[in-house]
C-alpha positions in Angstrom: -12.9 -29.1 -83.3 -10.3 -26.5 -84.1 -10.9 -23.1 -82.6 -9.7 -20.1 -84.6 -8.2 -17.1 -82.6 -9.1 -13.9 -84.5 -7.5 -10.6 -84.7 -9.4 -8.6 -82.1 -10.8 -5.1 -82.5 -9.1 -3.2 -79.7 -11.0 0.0 -80.4 -14.2 0.9 -82.2 -12.3 2.5 -85.1 -9.7 -0.2 -85.5 -9.6 -1.8 -88.9 -6.2 -3.5 -88.9 -3.1 -3.8 -86.7 0.4 -5.2 -86.4 1.1 -8.4 -84.6 4.3 -7.4 -82.9 5.1 -10.4 -80.7 3.8 -13.9 -79.9 4.1 -14.7 -76.2 3.3 -18.4 -76.7 4.5 -21.0 -79.2 3.0 -23.8 -81.2 2.3 -26.7 -78.9 1.9 -24.6 -75.8 -1.1 -25.2 -73.5 -3.1 -22.1 -72.9 -5.8 -21.3 -70.4 -8.5 -18.7 -70.4 -7.0 -15.3 -69.5 -3.4 -16.2 -70.6 -1.7 -13.5 -72.6 -1.1 -14.7 -76.1 0.4 -11.9 -78.1 1.1 -8.1 -78.4 -0.9 -6.2 -80.9 0.0 -2.7 -82.1 -2.8 -0.5 -83.2 -2.5 3.0 -84.8 -2.1 4.5 -81.3 -1.0 1.9 -78.7 0.5 -1.6 -78.1 -1.9 -3.9 -76.2 -1.9 -7.5 -75.1 -4.6 -10.0 -76.2 -5.8 -12.8 -73.9 -7.1 -16.3 -74.6 -10.8 -16.8 -74.1 -10.7 -20.5 -74.6 -8.5 -23.3 -73.2 -6.6 -25.8 -75.2 -3.3 -26.3 -77.2 -2.0 -23.8 -79.7 -1.6 -26.0 -82.7 -0.9 -23.5 -85.4 0.3 -19.9 -85.7 -1.1 -18.3 -88.8 0.3 -14.8 -88.5 4.0 -14.4 -87.9 5.5 -11.8 -85.6 6.0 -8.4 -87.2 3.1 -8.9 -89.6 1.5 -5.6 -90.6 -2.0 -4.7 -91.9 -3.6 -7.7 -90.2 -7.4 -7.1 -90.7 -9.7 -7.3 -87.7 -11.4 -10.7 -87.4 -8.7 -12.3 -89.6 -7.6 -15.7 -88.1 -4.2 -15.4 -86.5 -3.9 -18.8 -84.8 -5.7 -22.2 -84.3 -6.4 -23.8 -80.9 -7.3 -27.4 -80.3 -9.5 -28.4 -77.3 -8.0 -30.6 -74.7 -7.9 -34.2 -75.8 -8.2 -33.4 -79.5 -5.6 -35.0 -81.8 -3.6 -32.9 -84.2 -4.8 -35.1 -87.0 -8.1 -33.1 -87.1 -6.1 -30.3 -88.8 -5.6 -32.5 -91.9 -7.3 -30.7 -94.7 -8.3 -27.8 -92.4 -9.3 -24.6 -94.2 -8.8 -21.3 -92.5 -12.2 -19.7 -92.0 -14.0 -23.0 -92.7 -16.5 -24.5 -90.3 -14.7 -27.9 -90.3 -11.8 -29.7 -92.0 -12.4 -30.5 -95.6 -12.3 -34.2 -96.2 -11.6 -36.1 -99.4 -15.2 -36.7 -100.1 -16.0 -38.5 -103.4 -17.3 -36.3 -106.2 -21.1 -36.4 -106.1 -22.7 -38.2 -109.1 -23.8 -35.9 -111.9 -27.4 -34.7 -111.8 -29.4 -35.6 -114.9 -29.9 -32.6 -117.2 -33.3 -31.4 -118.0 -34.3 -28.9 -120.7 -35.5 -25.5 -119.5 -38.1 -23.3 -121.2 -35.5 -21.3 -123.1 -33.8 -24.5 -124.3 -30.8 -24.1 -122.0 -29.9 -27.3 -120.2 -30.1 -27.0 -116.4 -29.7 -29.4 -113.5 -32.4 -30.0 -110.9 -30.8 -27.3 -108.8 -31.0 -23.9 -110.4 -28.0 -22.7 -108.5 -25.8 -25.2 -110.4 -27.1 -24.9 -113.9 -25.1 -26.6 -116.6 -23.7 -24.8 -119.6 -23.2 -25.7 -123.2 -20.5 -28.4 -123.8 -17.0 -27.0 -124.0 -17.9 -23.7 -122.1 -17.2 -23.0 -118.5 -19.6 -20.1 -118.3 -23.0 -19.9 -120.0 -23.0 -16.4 -121.2 -26.8 -16.4 -121.6 -27.5 -17.2 -117.9 -24.3 -16.0 -116.3 -23.7 -19.2 -114.3 -20.5 -21.1 -113.7 -20.3 -24.9 -114.0 -18.9 -26.3 -110.7 -19.7 -29.1 -108.3 -21.3 -28.2 -104.9 -18.1 -29.3 -103.1 -16.0 -27.0 -105.3 -18.3 -24.1 -104.7 -18.2 -24.6 -101.0 -14.4 -24.8 -101.0 -14.1 -21.7 -103.2 -16.3 -19.7 -100.9 -14.3 -20.8 -97.8 -11.0 -19.8 -99.5 -12.3 -16.6 -101.0 -11.8 -17.6 -104.6 -13.6 -16.3 -107.7 -14.8 -19.4 -109.6 -14.7 -17.3 -112.9 -10.9 -17.2 -112.6 -10.5 -21.0 -112.4 -10.4 -23.4 -115.3 -12.4 -26.6 -114.7 -10.9 -30.0 -115.5 -14.1 -32.0 -115.2 -16.6 -33.0 -117.9 -17.4 -30.0 -120.2 -15.1 -27.7 -118.2 -16.9 -28.4 -114.8 -14.9 -27.1 -111.8 -14.2 -29.9 -109.3 -12.4 -30.3 -106.0 -9.0 -30.8 -107.5 -9.2 -27.5 -109.4 -9.8 -25.6 -106.2 -6.9 -27.4 -104.5 -4.5 -26.7 -107.3 -5.5 -23.1 -107.9 -3.0 -20.4 -107.2 -4.4 -19.2 -103.9 -3.0 -18.4 -100.5 -2.5 -21.5 -98.3 -2.6 -21.4 -94.5 1.0 -20.3 -94.5 0.5 -17.5 -97.0 -2.9 -16.3 -95.7 -1.0 -14.4 -93.0 0.5 -11.1 -94.0 4.3 -11.2 -93.9 6.4 -8.6 -92.3 6.8 -5.6 -94.5 10.0 -5.8 -96.6 12.5 -3.0 -96.2 13.7 -0.7 -99.0 17.1 -2.4 -98.8 15.5 -5.9 -99.4 13.4 -4.7 -102.3 15.7 -2.3 -103.9 14.1 0.9 -105.2 10.4 0.7 -104.5 8.3 0.8 -107.7 4.9 0.6 -106.0 2.4 3.4 -105.6 4.6 5.8 -103.8 7.5 5.6 -106.2 5.2 5.8 -109.3 3.5 8.8 -107.8 6.8 10.7 -107.2 8.1 9.7 -110.6 5.0 11.2 -112.3 5.6 14.4 -110.3 9.2 14.6 -111.7 11.1 13.2 -108.7 13.6 10.7 -110.2 13.7 7.2 -108.9 16.7 6.5 -106.6 17.0 10.1 -105.3 15.2 9.3 -102.0 14.5 6.5 -99.5 10.8 5.5 -99.4 9.8 4.2 -95.9 6.5 2.4 -95.9 3.7 3.9 -93.8 3.2 2.2 -90.4 -0.3 1.8 -88.9 -0.2 5.1 -87.0 0.9 7.2 -90.0 -1.7 5.6 -92.2 -4.6 6.2 -89.8 -3.4 9.8 -89.1 -3.3 10.5 -92.8 -6.7 9.0 -93.4 -8.5 10.7 -90.5 -7.0 14.2 -91.0 -7.7 14.1 -94.7 -11.3 13.3 -93.9 -11.5 16.1 -91.3 -9.8 18.7 -93.6 -12.1 17.7 -96.5 -15.4 17.1 -94.8 -15.5 19.5 -91.8 -16.1 23.2 -92.5 -13.8 24.7 -89.9 -12.5 28.2 -89.5 -9.8 29.8 -87.2 -10.2 32.5 -84.5 -7.0 34.2 -83.2 -6.4 36.0 -79.9 -3.4 37.2 -77.9 -3.1 36.6 -74.1 -0.8 38.3 -71.7 0.6 35.6 -69.4 2.8 37.4 -66.9 0.3 36.9 -64.1 0.0 33.3 -65.1 3.7 32.7 -65.0 4.0 34.4 -61.6 1.2 32.3 -60.2 2.8 29.1 -61.6 6.1 30.0 -59.9 4.4 30.6 -56.6 2.4 27.4 -56.7 5.4 25.3 -57.5 7.3 26.8 -54.6 4.5 25.7 -52.3 3.7 22.4 -54.0 4.5 19.0 -52.3 7.5 17.1 -53.5 6.9 15.4 -56.9 4.4 18.0 -58.1 5.5 20.5 -60.7 2.8 22.4 -62.5 3.4 23.4 -66.1 1.9 26.1 -68.2 0.2 23.4 -70.2 -1.5 22.1 -67.0 -2.9 25.6 -66.4 -4.1 25.8 -70.0 -5.9 22.5 -69.6 -7.8 23.8 -66.6 -8.6 27.2 -68.2 -10.0 25.4 -71.3 -12.1 23.1 -69.1 -13.6 26.0 -67.1 -14.3 28.0 -70.3 -16.1 25.0 -71.8 -18.3 24.8 -68.7 -19.0 28.5 -68.8 -19.8 28.5 -72.5 -21.6 25.1 -72.8 -22.6 25.8 -76.4 -19.0 25.4 -77.4 -18.6 22.0 -75.7 -20.4 20.2 -78.5 -20.1 17.7 -81.3 -21.8 17.5 -84.7 -23.7 14.2 -85.5 -26.0 13.4 -88.4 -28.9 13.3 -86.0 -28.2 16.5 -84.1 -25.7 18.4 -82.0 -24.4 16.6 -78.9 -23.8 18.9 -75.9 -21.4 17.3 -73.5 -21.9 17.1 -69.8 -18.1 17.3 -69.0 -15.0 19.0 -70.4 -12.9 16.0 -71.5 -9.7 17.8 -72.7 -7.5 15.9 -75.2 -3.9 17.0 -75.2 -1.6 16.4 -78.2 1.5 14.4 -77.4 4.2 13.8 -79.9 5.5 10.2 -80.0 7.8 8.2 -82.3 6.0 7.9 -85.7 3.1 10.3 -85.0 0.8 12.0 -82.6 -1.6 10.9 -79.9 -4.1 12.8 -77.8 -4.5 11.3 -74.3 -7.6 12.8 -72.5 -7.9 14.4 -69.1 -11.5 13.4 -68.2 -13.8 15.8 -66.4 -11.0 18.3 -66.2 -13.4 21.0 -64.9 -13.5 19.0 -61.6 -9.8 18.6 -61.2 -7.3 20.9 -59.5 -3.9 21.8 -61.0 -2.0 19.3 -58.9 -4.2 16.4 -60.1 -4.2 17.5 -63.7 -0.4 17.8 -63.6 0.0 14.3 -62.1 -2.5 12.7 -64.5 -1.0 14.4 -67.5 2.5 13.2 -66.7 1.3 9.6 -66.4 -0.7 9.8 -69.6 2.2 11.4 -71.6 4.7 8.8 -70.3 2.4 5.8 -71.2 1.6 7.5 -74.5 5.2 7.5 -75.5 5.5 3.9 -74.5 2.3 3.1 -76.5 0.7 1.7 -73.4 -2.5 3.8 -73.3 -5.8 2.0 -73.3 -8.2 3.0 -76.1 -10.6 4.8 -73.6 -7.7 7.0 -72.6 -7.2 8.5 -76.0 -10.5 8.1 -77.8 -13.3 10.5 -77.5 -12.8 13.8 -75.7 -14.8 17.0 -76.2 -12.0 19.4 -77.0 -8.3 19.3 -78.0 -5.3 21.3 -77.0 -2.1 21.4 -79.1 0.8 23.4 -77.7 3.9 24.0 -79.8 5.1 27.0 -77.7 7.9 25.0 -76.2 9.3 24.6 -79.7 9.3 28.3 -80.4 6.3 28.4 -82.8 4.6 31.8 -82.6 1.2 30.7 -83.9 -0.4 28.0 -86.0 -3.8 26.4 -86.6 -4.7 22.7 -86.2 -7.0 20.4 -88.1 -10.1 19.3 -86.0 -10.0 16.0 -84.2 -13.4 14.6 -85.0 -16.0 14.5 -83.5 -14.8 17.4 -81.3 -16.2 20.8 -82.2 -13.0 22.8 -81.4 -9.2 22.5 -81.1 -6.9 25.2 -79.7 -3.4 25.8 -81.0 -1.0 27.5 -78.6 2.1 29.4 -79.6 5.1 30.5 -77.6 4.9 33.2 -75.0 7.4 35.9 -75.6 8.0 39.6 -74.7 6.1 41.9 -77.0 5.2 45.6 -77.1 1.7 46.3 -75.8 -0.3 49.4 -75.3 -1.8 50.1 -71.8 -3.7 53.2 -71.0 -2.4 54.8 -74.2 1.3 54.1 -73.3 3.7 51.6 -74.7 4.7 48.7 -72.4 6.3 45.3 -72.6 4.4 42.1 -71.7 4.8 38.3 -72.2 2.2 37.5 -74.9 1.0 34.2 -76.1 -1.0 33.8 -79.3 -3.7 31.1 -79.6 -5.8 30.0 -82.5 -9.1 28.3 -82.1 -10.3 26.1 -85.0 -14.0 25.6 -84.9 -16.4 23.2 -86.6 -18.9 25.7 -88.2 -21.7 23.2 -88.1 -21.5 23.3 -84.3 -19.6 26.4 -83.2 -20.3 29.6 -85.2 -18.2 32.7 -84.9 -20.1 34.3 -82.0 -19.9 31.2 -79.9 -16.2 30.7 -80.6 -15.4 34.4 -79.9 -17.4 34.2 -76.6 -15.4 31.1 -75.6 -12.1 32.8 -76.4 -13.1 35.9 -74.3 -13.7 33.7 -71.3 -10.5 31.8 -71.9 -8.4 35.0 -72.2 -9.9 36.3 -68.9 -9.0 33.1 -67.1 -5.4 33.2 -68.5 -4.8 36.9 -67.7 -6.4 36.7 -64.3 -5.4 33.1 -63.3 -6.7 33.5 -59.7 -10.2 33.1 -61.1 -9.3 29.5 -62.1 -9.2 28.8 -58.3 -12.8 29.7 -57.8 
């Protein structure tokens, strides 16, 4: 019996993906554990493996197909020894090939109490002659075989005209309906703007209504990552009541300590300011455990460890690989781990558990010269910190004017979990760690 290979759910939140590449071809023999294809999710590219043995008889989804839904059939496998003839009449998603079974004999009609003629099976009640739908009982006239085939192919019987007696829908009507065949069930690779000419779909119509003339721009379709980012950040900005807290930190002592550590570090280890920020955030989360929390409909979850997610820009979007249990890791280990995560993030080779979850997020745009900014919360985390550039600024010390390297940070908090007092307490601890970095070594 044919075995359907389904689009896997590579993460708990995955709803669809892109089939970027097939690593096997039709007719190839595959064994359990063989790599079949590469799937691109909203965050990473991953390989899928065969769980059954047999011969790949049919590929249903072509390379480059986008928006392939989770659990949609992408290929068909035959068990060893099966003949390809079993695919004759095979329907994707069906339990077995559909054979050319004879139309069952009509069931005698019997009058019902309200005078409407019905068959012995109430699910297949007949209708008045010449009508396909009995408007009084809301039933469609179709043979049991036609109903089963329509269900397997996802068809609405109300949209099909029957050619049988009194408009009865029969097998041939299902087969000739304008539906997607096995070849067209699979999503096709997204056409480019060049192939389609000026796009007239939702995006173009939207811009035109806003007064932007058609043809004055190039409309690039959203890829999986951009679509998911747009969806989740819209939900967060709309549904999560978050507020910002700002503070300035003097980082001259931090920079001096970093310089000294790198001078003493073994070959291959180079600690960055970001590495030190990760450690400071983790320690502050442990010292203020009320801030290391997430909102849930059933209560507030207080996390045992500080799992710090760090925003990394990649082609087409943003991803947040996570340094797990950062409070238990030294600067050298954080630096090594972060370099590996960032490299694999840019290559889209992270595993879902390496970028999903986390208890806190850190986004640093200081290296791009941004002075200050605020970020949208990364659900279900209770806080995200935005870090600006450190630069010389005038400060007042003991009533006198001085110059210091100052870094502005903004903490965005989920008010359902972290109120103003908790957020301010956390920032106070973070500032002390940054301005007296030796305390991070304790």
